[in-house]
N, C-alpha and C positions, 0 to 999 in steps of 0.2 A: 689142564688148568689154564686159565687165561694168562697167568704170569709166564707159564712155560712157553706158550705160543708166542708171546711177545719176545721172550728171550731167543727163540728159534728164528723168528723173523729178523732179529738183529744180527744173527750169525749168517743166515741165508746160505746154507751149504747143500741142501737136498735138491734132487732133480725136480721133484714135484714143486718145490718152492720156486726154482728157477723158471719152470713153465708158467707158474702162476704170475710171476713178475712179468714174463713176456706177454701173457694175456692182458694184464693190466695196462702194459705199455701200448699194446695194440688197440685197446679200447679207448685210450685217452683222447684221440682226435674226435671220436663220436661224442664224448662227454662235452668237449668244447663247443661243438656244433649245437647241441641241445641247449647249453647254457646261453649261447648267443641268441638263440631263438626265444628263450624264456625272457631274457633281458629286453629284447625288442618288444615282446608282448606286454611286459610290465610298463615300458615307456608309453606305449599306446594307451594302456589302461590308466596311467597316472594323469593324463591330460584331463579326462572328465572328472576325476577325483579332485584335482586342483580347482577346476571350475566350480564344482559343487561347494567346496570349502570357501572359495572366494565369494560366492553368492550368500552363503550362510553368514560370513563375517560382515558382508555389506548390510544385511538386515539385522545383525547383532554386533554392532561396532565395539561393544565393551568386552567381547570375548577374549581378544588377544591380551588386553591388559589384565583381565581376570586370571587368565592362565599364568601369565608372567608373575603376577602378584602372589598367586597361590604357591608357586615354587620358589620365588625369590623375594623374600621380605628384606627390606633394607636393614643394615646392621643397626642403625640408629633406632629403628622401630623395635627390633627384637631386644635391644638393650633396655627398653622401657618396661618397668615392672608391670606384670599383669598382661603383657601382650603376647606372650609365648605359650604354646601348648605344652611345653616341656614339664611344667609343674601343675598341669590341669589334673584335678582330683575328682571332678564332678560336683554336683550340688546336693548330694544326699547328706543326711545329718551325721555329725560326729556326736554320738549319743553321750559318751562319757563326759566330754567337755560341756555339752549343752546342759546336762543334768547338774554339773558342778555350778553353773551359773544360776540355776534354779535354787540350789541350796543357799547360795549367797543372797538371792532375793529374799528367801524366807528368813534368813538371819537379819536382814535389814527391816523388812516389813513387820515381822513378829516382835522385834524389839520395840518398834513404835506402837504396835497394837497392844501388846501385853503390858508394857510399862506405862503407857499413857491412858489406856482405855478406862482404868479405874477412876480417873479424875477428869480426863479431858480428851477422850477419843474424838478425833476430828481436828485437833490443833493443826495449824498451818505448817509448823516446822518442828523438827525433832532434834534434841540434843543428846547424843548417845552416851556421853561420859557422865553427865549429871542425871540422865534418865528423865528428862523433863520435856514437855511440849510447850510451845509458845505460839501466839497468834500475831498476825501482822498489825493489828490495830487493837486499841483498848475496847472498841465496840464489839470485838469478837472476830472469829476467823470465818473463812469461806471454804474450808476443806481442801486446801492446797495439796497436802500430802495424800489424803485419801483418794481424791478424784484423779490426781496425777498418776496414781498407781493402779487404778482399776483395770485398765486394758492390759497391763503387763500380767496381772493375775489371770485374766481370761486367756491370754495367749499361752501362758505357761500351764494352764489347766489346774490352777490352785482353787478348787471349788469352795472349800470351807473358808479360806481367807476372803474370797470374793463375796461369799454370802454375808459375812460380817460387815464388809465395806458397803455393800448394797443396803443393808439394813440401816446403817448410819445415814446414808444419803436419803433414804425414805423417811426416816423418823426425826433426824436432827439437823440436816443441812438447811441453812437459811441465808439468803442474800440481802435480807433487810437489815443492813448494817449502816448506821449513820457515821461513815468514815470513808476516807479516800483510799482507793486501791489503784494500783498501776493498771492502766487500760490494757496495755500490751500483755503483761504477765497474766492478768486475769483471763484474757482471751485465749492465749496459747495453752495455758495449763488447765484452767477450769472449764471454759467453754469447749475447748478442743477435747479435753478428757471426757466430758459428758457426751459429745457427739460420737467419739470413738466407741465408748461403751454402748451407745445406742446401736451402732453398726454391728459390733461384735457379738451382742446378745440377741441378734435377730430382731431388733427394733423393740426393745423394752420401753414402754411408754413413759416410765418414770424418768428416764434420762432426757428424752426430748422435751418433756414438760419443764424440767429444771433448766434445760438449755435455753428455751424460749424466755423463761423468766429472767435469766441472767442477761441474755442479749438485749432484751427490752430495757434493762437498767443501764446497759453500756451505751446504747444509741445516742443519748444526749451529749456524749463526749464529742460527737461529730458536728455539733451545732456551733460552727465557727464560720468566719467570713470565707475561708478557703475550702472548707469541708474537711480539712485535716483534723483528726481527732486530738483532743487535749490529752496530755500524758496520764492524767488521773481521772477517776470517776468516783463520786460519792454514790454508792449503790443504793443506800437508803433514800437519799433525797433525789436521786436520778439527776445529778448535776455534774457537768464536766468541771475539772479543777486544773488550773494551770500550775506549772512548776514554780515554786516560790522563788528560786534562784534565777531561773531563766523564763520569765513569764510570757515572752513572745516567741519562744522557740519550742520546736518539737523534734524528737529524734526521727531521722529518716527510716531507720530500721523498724522502729516501733509503729509508725503510722502505716507502713507498707507490709506489715506482717500480721494482719488481721483478716486477710482476704480469704484464705482457704476455709476458715471456720465460718465466717458470715455467709459466704457464697453457698457452702454446703447446707447451712441452715435454711437459706432461701429456697434451695432446691427441694428440701424436705417439706417445707411448710407452704410453698407457693406464695410466700410473702416477699414481694420484690424489694421491700425497703432495706433489708439486710444486704442484698446484692448491690443495690444502688449506692449505699453509703460506702461500701468497700471499694466499689469500682470508681467512685468519684475521686478517691485518693490517687489511684493510678493514673487517671486522666490528668489530674493536676501535676503529678510528677512528670508525665510525658510532655505536657505543655511547657514546663520550665526546664527542659533538658539542658544540662550544662554543655558547653562547646565540645569538650573532650569525651562526652558520653558517660562519665563517671558521676557519682552522687556524693556530695559532701554529707557529713553526718547530722547536720541540722538544717531545718527549714523554718521559714517564718510562718507562724500560724495564721496571720491575717492575709498576707499576700500569696502564700503558697510557693514562694521562691526559695531556692537554696541560698543559704547565707555562707560567707567565707568561714569554713571550718575544715577540720581534717577530713581527708578522703582515705578510707581504709576498708578492708574486708573483715575487720574485727568489730569490737563493741560499737553499737549504734549504727553500724553500716552493714553488718554481715547478712542478716536475713532478708534485707531488701533484694539482694542478688539471688538468694535462695528461692524466694517466692516468685520472682519473675519466671523462672523455669517451672516451678511447681504449679502455678496458676495455669500454664499452658498444658501441663500434664493432667491436672485435675479435671479439666473440662474436655478430656478426650481429644486433645490437640485440635480443638475446633476454633480457638480464638487466636488468630494469626498475629494480633497486635502484641501479645505477650511473647510470642516467639521472636518477633522483630525487636522488641525491647531487650530481650535476653541476649540475642546475638549481637546487638549493638553494644551492650554493656560488656560482654565477654571480649569483644575485639578491643575495647578500651582498656580493660584490665590487662590483657596480654601486652598491649603497647606501653602502658604507663606504670603498672604495678608489679608485674612478675619480673623477678630479678634472679641472677645467678651469683652465688658466692664466689669470691676470687680464688679460693684454695681448692676445695673439692668439688666446686661447681654445683652446690646444692641449689635447688630451685625453691624460692620463697617469695612471699609478697611483702612489698614495702608499703609505707604510708606516705601520702602527700600532705605536707603541712603548709598552710597559707602564711605568707609573709608580705608585709607592705614596706616599700622603701620610703625614703624621706619625701619623695614626691607623691606618695600615696598609691603608687602602682603595685598591683598584686602579682606575686609570683608564688611558685610552689617548690618547696624543698623536699626532696626524696629522703625518707628516714627508714633505715633498715631495721624495722621493728615488726614483729608478727605476734599477735595474740594467739593463745591456744584456741580461741573461738574460731580462728581462720581455718582450723583443721577440718571443718566440715566441707571446705571448698573443693578439696581434691576429689572426693567422691561425687560431689555435685557436678563438677566439670566432666567427669567420666560418664555420669548418667546423661548429662546434657549432650555429650558427644554422640551418644547412641540414639538421640531423638532429633535434635535440630541439626546435627552434623552427620546424619546417616545418609548414605547413598543407596543402601540396600535395606529392605525391610522384609522379613525380620533379619536381625544380625546374628552372626555366629556367636557362640560362647566358647572361648574368647573371640572377640571380633578380629577380622583380618583387616589389614591396612586398606585393601581395595574396597572395603565396605563403608569407608568414610569419605566425606568431602574434605577439601583442604582444611577448612576451619574445624571440622570434626577431628581430623588427625592432630591438629594443634592442641585442641582442648583435651583430647584423650591423653596425649603425651604429657602436657602440663599437669593434668590431674594426677596421673600416676606418679609423677616426680614430686609433686607437692605432698602426696601421702607418704612417700619415702622420707621426705624431710621431716614431716611431723613425727614419724616413727623414730627418726634419728634424734629428735629432741627429747626422747625418753632415755637417752644415754646419760643417765644420772645415777647417783648412788642408790636411789630407790627404784629406778626403772620407770619413773613417772615423769611426765612432762610439766614444766613450769607454766605458770599463768601467762607469762610473756617472755619471749625469746628475742634477743637482739642479735643481729648478724654483723660480722666484722667486715669493714671496708678498708681499703689501703690508707685512708686518711685519718682513721680513728686512733692511731698510736697503739694498737693492741698486738702488733706483730710479735713482740717478745713474750707476751703473756700466754698466747695460745700454744707456744712451744713447751709449756710446762706439762709434766706427765699427768695424764688423766683429764686434761682440759680439751674439750672438742675444738677442732681447728677453725670452725666456721661460725659458731654461735656461742653466746654466753648469757648468763643471767645478770642483768645490770645491778650493780651494787652488792652482789653476793660475794663475800670474801670470808676466809676462815677467821673466826673470832669476832665477827661482826653480826649483829642482829639481822636476820634475813629480811629482805624487803618483801613487799607484797608480790612482786614479780615471781618470787621463788615458790609460791604456794601451788599445791594441787588440791582443788576443791571438788574432786570427783567428777570432773567434766567429761562429757560424752563425745566431743567432736571427732577425735581421732578414730574411735571405734565405730562411729557412724560412717565415716568414710571407708573403713575396712569392710564393714558390712556391705555397702553398696558395691565396692570394688570386687568383693568375692562373688556377689550375685551376678556381676557382669562378666566375670572371667573364670570362675571356678579355680582360681589360682591358690594353691595351698599356702603360699607365703602370707597372704592376708589373714588366714586363720592362725598361722603361727605367731604373727605379730600381735593379734588380738589376744591370744592365749597368754603371751608374755605379759601384756598389760594387765590382764585379769589377775594373774598370779602376783603381780606387784601390788595391786589393790588389796588382795587378800593378805599379803605379808605386812604391808605398812599402814593400811587405813582401817583394817578390821578391828573393832572393839570386842574384846572377848565376851563381855556380858551382853552383847547385842548391838547391831548396827555398825555403821562405818563412819569415819570422821575425816574431815579435811586434814591435810598435813601442812605444817608451816614452811618447810624447806625440803624440796625434793632431793637436795644434795646433802642431807643429814640423816645418818643412821646411828642409833635408832631414831625413828621419826618422832617429832613432837606434834601431837594431835590438837586440833582445834575442836571445841565442843559443838559441832554443827554437822548435820547430815543433810545436804541439799536434796530437795525433792526430785531433782532430775537424775539422781543416782538410780532410783527405781523406775522413773518414767523413761529415761533415755539410756543411760550407760549400761545398765544390766539388761535392758530390753534389746539393745543393739547387739550386745555380746551374745545373748540367747539366740537371736535371729542369725547371727554370724555362723553359729554351729548347728542351727536347725535346718531341716530340709527346705529347699527353696520353694516348695509348694505352699508353705505357710506365708501368708501375706505377700504374694508375688508382686513384683514391681510393675507388671502390666495391668494389675487390678487395683492397686492401692498407691496412694501418695501419703507420705508422712509429713505432718506439720512440723514446725520447728522445735516442738517439744516431744517429737517422736510419737504423736498420736496418729494412728493410721486412719485415713479417710478414703472412702471408695472413689474411684474414677467414674465420672458420669458424663453423659451428654446433656448440656444445659438446655432448658426451655426458654431462657432469656438470651438475647443476643447482645454482644458487646456494644456499648453505647458510644464508643470513640474508636479512632483508628490512628 
């Protein structure tokens, strides 16, 4: 037995063993000679190997850094959510969770369809508690809820529900309404929904015909001195309508978030007018770039200039930044001007708006509020306030980092640090951290995020308050206190922005934490917003249980929130990010190579 031999060798008492030891001792000098010769031979062989490697590195200079980065990722990078392979689960479907989201959509849609269809199928909005539908104007509706939901039904494979919706579009939809409709909302929800339905049905002519009719009615809104569209449009009279309260101003986000829809329509129809109207807005914005590279939330409709107003990534500012990136993506990365505008804006956002909280170092975005001193000089005050709307931005930053910030194409899933440029690393890290902050704002009694979160700064006098049990250390809902009627900031109105970012982040990383966070949010919606008789309602205060519901189900629940949750748990081959770009209402449009060249630079 081997063990016995070992034990005998340790005792070393037999004659044969002594002879064996003498032989081994006699052979030892010969072994040393052979080893020396071998080492000399290896030294000679090593020289050409080193020379070959040196030549290889000379012609491939990134090799050494790639090898180093493969084995040694910085601690800071690994600490960023979504950047590690440790929680990578792949991009296949989580069928059980995906199907649960489908059931939620059916609970929402069929409440609207069955309750409203008897009297008013096609109403713009649905009120799940009173079981009623309403329209946006006295002249009638334009199918907000139906058209906003069609592509979600197609993606989920709900054939019977889709058939009923299509029948309504074919037989009952009319845009001949003598009333004012919001230009932006009509474009992103209705025009975008029709174009997406056209794409996903394999080009059903019904949808392109309706889209052309609607777009032609919207075009007169662009008939201004600057080319910036008016905020409202009378679809029946085909006339642009100014805002009654702010007649000379237009929202930056609203005028710059019509481009994906109009440009795709131009691509489909070979009618340049839609493209030209949309592009003229972007040309005007670029010509009037503010010194710091950011955009205030209002522009002058006659001059096209930015006017002193808040600068933020929330309401009236958000989708301007979103569409800078998406216009570059939509046209197959052929229009360099949009990449330049996007990179310029992201550098400015990083410098001026992205902030760290003083306690747990949460990353969030602040607002800049304009102020004039007694001498009329303009200055900007940084305000630690972040809308829930901003929560789209984390996923957008991560997506942008893999496109305008990529040093390697295609990128790994999840990407490695070596595959990014310096600004790509910056945006990826900021994006992942902003998503984490948005998830943290769901740390409420309902598990849902408020409409607006304020962040604590040393000068706000909130040091003692945050030490109370159960109160987050870094952020709070302004004006929300026990026994006091909840402010508007405390509401959750079924918004999609956080789950939109989770969907993008998961597609880019395969990191299970993004699905886990999304599932937690979905369960909170089910628990606190679901109406037993059908549909889902907004809630008045995210920090109040049981929740008090508001009798309104926003159309973006079915268009965006449930669609993004479905895609978060669906296989990544469904609507892949290299084939589709989502408009700001989550309507997927195909990426294409345009036949029209950009008219400005």
